[in-house]
C-alpha positions as CSV (number, residue, x, y, z in Angstrom):
1,M,103.1,94.3,61.2
2,N,102.5,93.0,64.8
3,N,104.5,95.3,67.5
4,S,104.0,93.1,70.4
5,S,107.6,92.1,70.5
6,V,108.6,95.5,70.7
7,G,106.2,97.4,72.1
8,P,105.1,95.2,75.5
9,K,108.5,94.4,76.8
10,P,109.6,97.4,78.0
11,L,106.3,98.0,80.2
12,V,106.4,94.3,81.4
13,A,110.1,95.0,82.2
14,G,109.0,98.6,84.2
15,L,106.4,96.6,85.7
16,A,108.1,93.9,87.0
17,I,110.7,96.6,88.5
18,F,107.8,98.6,90.5
19,V,106.9,95.3,91.9
20,A,109.8,93.7,93.0
21,F,111.1,97.6,94.6
22,A,107.6,97.9,96.1
23,A,108.2,94.6,98.0
24,S,111.3,94.8,99.4
25,G,110.1,98.2,100.3
26,C,107.6,96.6,102.8
27,A,109.6,93.8,104.0
28,A,111.6,96.7,105.9
29,K,112.7,100.0,105.9
30,V,115.7,100.7,103.4
31,S,118.2,103.1,104.3
32,Q,118.3,106.4,102.4
33,D,121.1,104.8,100.1
34,V,119.3,102.1,99.3
35,Y,116.5,103.9,98.1
36,N,118.2,106.2,96.1
37,A,120.2,103.2,94.3
38,D,117.2,101.3,93.8
39,M,115.7,104.7,92.2
40,A,118.4,105.6,90.2
41,A,117.8,102.1,88.9
42,I,114.1,102.4,87.9
43,R,115.1,106.3,86.5
44,A,117.4,104.2,84.1
45,D,115.0,101.8,82.8
46,I,112.5,104.4,82.5
47,A,115.4,105.5,79.8
48,G,115.7,102.8,78.2
49,L,111.7,102.4,77.7
50,D,111.7,105.7,76.0
51,S,114.7,104.7,73.9
52,R,112.9,101.3,73.1
53,A,109.6,103.5,72.4
54,T,111.8,105.8,69.8
55,L,113.0,102.6,68.2
56,T,109.1,101.6,68.0
57,E,108.0,104.6,66.0
58,E,111.0,104.4,64.0
59,Q,109.6,100.9,63.1
60,L,105.8,102.3,62.1
61,A,107.8,104.9,60.0
62,Q,109.1,102.3,58.1
63,I,106.0,100.2,57.7
64,Q,104.3,103.6,56.3
65,S,107.2,103.5,53.8
66,R,106.8,100.2,52.8
67,M,103.0,100.3,52.5
68,D,104.0,103.3,50.3
69,G,105.5,100.9,48.3
70,L,102.6,98.4,47.8
71,E,100.2,101.1,47.4
72,A,102.5,102.3,43.8
73,E,102.5,98.5,43.1
74,L,98.6,98.0,43.6
75,G,98.9,101.3,41.4
76,V,100.6,99.2,38.4
77,L,97.7,96.6,38.9
78,R,95.2,99.6,38.9
79,E,96.3,100.2,34.8
80,D,96.9,96.8,34.0
81,F,94.0,94.9,35.3
82,D,91.9,98.3,36.1
83,V,91.5,97.8,39.7
84,T,90.5,100.1,42.3
85,V,92.9,101.2,44.8
86,A,91.8,103.2,48.0
87,R,93.4,103.9,51.0
88,L,91.8,103.3,54.6
89,E,92.5,104.6,57.6
90,T,94.4,101.4,58.4
91,G,94.8,99.6,55.1
92,I,94.1,99.6,51.6
93,R,91.1,98.6,49.6
94,F,92.2,96.6,46.6
95,A,88.6,96.0,44.3
96,T,89.5,93.6,41.9
97,P,87.6,92.8,38.6
98,I,87.4,89.2,39.3
99,H,84.3,88.2,39.0
100,F,82.0,85.2,38.6
101,D,79.4,82.9,36.8
102,F,75.9,83.1,37.6
103,D,75.1,80.6,40.7
104,D,79.2,79.6,41.0
105,A,82.1,80.2,43.1
106,S,85.2,78.7,40.8
107,I,87.8,80.9,40.0
108,R,87.7,81.9,36.1
109,T,90.8,80.9,34.4
110,A,90.9,84.6,33.1
111,D,91.3,85.9,36.4
112,M,94.5,83.6,37.5
113,E,97.3,86.4,36.5
114,L,95.4,89.1,38.2
115,L,95.0,86.6,41.8
116,D,98.9,85.8,41.0
117,R,100.4,89.2,40.5
118,F,98.1,90.6,43.9
119,A,99.9,87.6,45.9
120,D,103.1,88.7,44.2
121,V,102.7,92.2,45.3
122,V,101.6,91.4,48.9
123,S,104.2,88.6,50.0
124,H,106.8,91.0,48.6
125,H,106.0,94.5,50.4
126,F,104.5,93.5,53.5
127,D,104.1,89.2,53.8
128,G,103.1,89.9,57.6
129,A,99.8,92.3,56.6
130,L,96.2,90.6,57.4
131,I,94.4,90.1,53.8
132,T,90.6,89.8,54.2
133,V,88.7,88.4,51.1
134,E,85.2,89.7,50.8
135,G,82.6,87.9,48.9
136,F,79.7,89.3,47.1
137,A,76.7,88.3,45.5
138,D,74.0,89.2,43.0
139,P,70.4,89.7,44.3
140,A,69.1,86.8,42.6
141,G,68.0,84.2,45.1
142,S,67.1,84.3,48.6
143,M,69.4,86.7,50.8
144,A,70.2,83.2,52.8
145,Y,71.6,81.5,49.7
146,N,73.3,84.5,48.5
147,Q,75.1,85.0,52.2
148,R,76.4,81.1,51.6
149,L,77.4,82.0,48.2
150,S,79.4,85.1,49.0
151,E,80.8,83.2,51.4
152,R,81.8,80.5,49.1
153,R,83.6,83.0,46.5
154,A,85.5,84.4,49.5
155,G,86.9,81.0,50.4
156,A,87.6,80.2,46.9
157,V,89.9,83.1,46.3
158,A,91.6,82.7,49.7
159,A,92.5,79.4,49.1
160,Y,93.8,79.7,45.3
161,V,95.9,83.4,47.1
162,Q,97.3,80.2,49.7
163,T,97.8,77.3,47.5
164,V,98.8,78.7,44.3
165,G,100.1,82.5,45.1
166,G,102.0,81.4,48.4
167,L,100.3,83.8,51.0
168,D,100.5,82.4,54.7
169,R,96.9,80.9,55.6
170,A,97.5,82.3,59.0
171,Q,97.2,85.8,57.4
172,I,94.3,85.5,55.4
173,K,90.6,85.7,56.6
174,T,87.1,86.0,54.9
175,I,84.3,87.3,55.2
176,G,80.8,87.3,52.7
177,Y,78.4,90.2,52.2
178,G,75.5,88.6,50.4
179,E,73.4,90.8,48.2
180,T,74.6,94.0,50.3
181,R,76.7,96.7,48.9
182,L,75.8,96.1,45.4
183,V,77.7,98.0,42.4
184,Q,74.9,98.2,40.3
185,A,71.2,98.1,42.3
186,G,69.1,95.4,40.6
187,A,71.6,93.9,38.4
188,Q,71.0,90.2,38.6
189,G,71.7,87.1,36.5
190,P,71.7,84.5,34.8
191,G,73.7,85.0,32.2
192,E,76.2,88.3,32.2
193,A,73.4,90.5,33.3
194,G,74.9,91.0,37.1
195,L,78.3,90.2,36.3
196,V,79.4,93.3,38.0
197,N,77.8,92.3,41.6
198,R,79.0,89.0,41.5
199,R,82.4,89.7,42.7
200,V,85.5,89.5,45.7
201,A,87.3,92.6,46.9
202,F,90.6,92.6,49.3
203,V,91.3,94.6,52.4
204,I,95.4,94.6,53.2
205,D,95.1,95.5,56.5
206,Y,98.7,96.9,58.2
207,A,98.0,98.6,61.8
208,P,100.3,97.0,64.4
209,E,98.5,95.9,67.7
210,V,98.1,99.1,69.8
211,E,99.2,98.2,73.5
212,A,97.2,100.8,76.4
213,E,99.8,103.6,77.0
214,V,101.5,103.9,80.2
215,D,103.5,107.1,81.2
216,P,106.6,105.8,82.7
217,E,106.8,108.7,84.8
218,D,104.0,107.2,86.5
219,L,105.9,104.2,87.2
220,V,108.4,106.1,89.0
221,A,105.7,108.0,90.6
222,E,104.4,104.8,92.1
223,A,107.1,103.5,93.0
224,E,108.3,106.9,95.3
225,A,105.1,106.4,96.9
226,E,105.0,102.7,97.9
227,M,108.4,103.6,99.4
228,E,107.4,106.4,101.7
229,T,104.1,104.6,102.9
230,S,106.5,101.5,103.8
């Protein structure tokens, strides 16, 4: 998911050429032939940068295709397990019917199959995606306690999809929302009451890292200006 190995390198290469070119120009007045040769080299590198930028766009298209496949697979889980899949601007929210007993952060045996299927789908379609596990609690108890409980629930699920599901620990983070974002206002335990609010959800974030855009022609213009003033 990370395009840092593709995107930034052309920009760094272009800037490196500009710095070396400007430094040599300041040392002594270069001939027109040398100037033309250096500018031709820079323009050739700019052309290479443009080509690599095109490859990056193709890679992003491939990412989009893979995410379409991931969403389709999660759609199968939606039918099999009654989950909700929503497309976000930079990812997918996967609301699971994974719930917790009152005042408990243990994963129920009945929910393990869904977690296994979820981990398998993600690792197959997008093993580099960032997975955020969101934990929630019902409003019984204090807000501070429910915040900690929601974090424990998110942590328990994250640990399961890592150790049992085989997802990379580095690609998973957790967050607890306590008793906020209730599915059913006021529903709370003990017992089965409030089960709908004692839950977890997943967000699959596949947005690539975005580097600041640099116009390749600006590199040429800056180099030419530096040469003219040296």
